[in-house]
N, C-alpha and C positions, 0 to 999 in steps of 0.2 A: 504494500500500500504506500502510495506516495505521500510525502510530508507536505505541509502547507507551503514551505519554501520551494520545494521541487515543483509544485503546481504553479506557483507564481512565476518561477523561471520559465516553465514551458509556455505560460501565457505570454510572457514577454518575447519568447522566441518565435511563436507562431500563433497569431491571433485568430487564424481561420480554423483551427482544430482544437478548440477548448470545449470540453464536455460541460454541459449545464450543471451536472451534479458536482463537478470539481469546482466550478465557479461559486456555486452556492456554499460549498464547504469553506472556501477562502473568505468569502464575504461574511459568513457567520463568524469565522474566527476573528476578523478585524472589526466588524461592526455590530455583532450581536444577531439575535433572531430576526428574521424578516417579517414584515407584514405582507400577507399574500392577498392579492386582489386579482382573481382570475388567473391568468397566466403570468402576471407580473409579481416578482418578489422585490419588495422595496425595503432597503436597508437604510436606517437613519445614521447620519454621520455627526460627529461632535462639533462641527463648526457652523457658523451662520452662512447665508448665501445659498448655494446649491446644497440643500440639507439632506439629500438622500442619494442612494445609488439604486437604480432601477434596472433589473435584469429580467430577461424572459427567454424561454426555450424556443429554439427553432430546429426541429428534427433531432433533438437530443444534444444539440450543440448551442453555442452562444453566438450572438451577432457580433462581428468584429468591432463595430463602433462602441458597443457596450463593454467589451473587454477593455478598450482604451479608457473608458470612463472609470471602470473599476481600478485599473492600474494607476490612473491619475489620482484617484481618491486614496489609494494605498500609499502612494508617494507623498501626498500631502500629509497624511496621518503620520508617516515615518519622519517627515521633516519637522513636525511639531513636537516630537519627543525630545 
């Protein structure tokens, strides 16, 4: 089983082949449990402005633009530490 760090590395390496379940695992680790609205999983972030990360499944995988948003949010969270 891949660790969170390994999943994040694979997300950075190839945004077109990220499984939805792996992304949810990473987002839950960094942002807590999601609020689920239909197919959308919404994760609250600790800063003002864009206050959430919104992801949804597309045939078992993630949409590449959402992966970029997740990675940007993780980077911002890491920079604030």
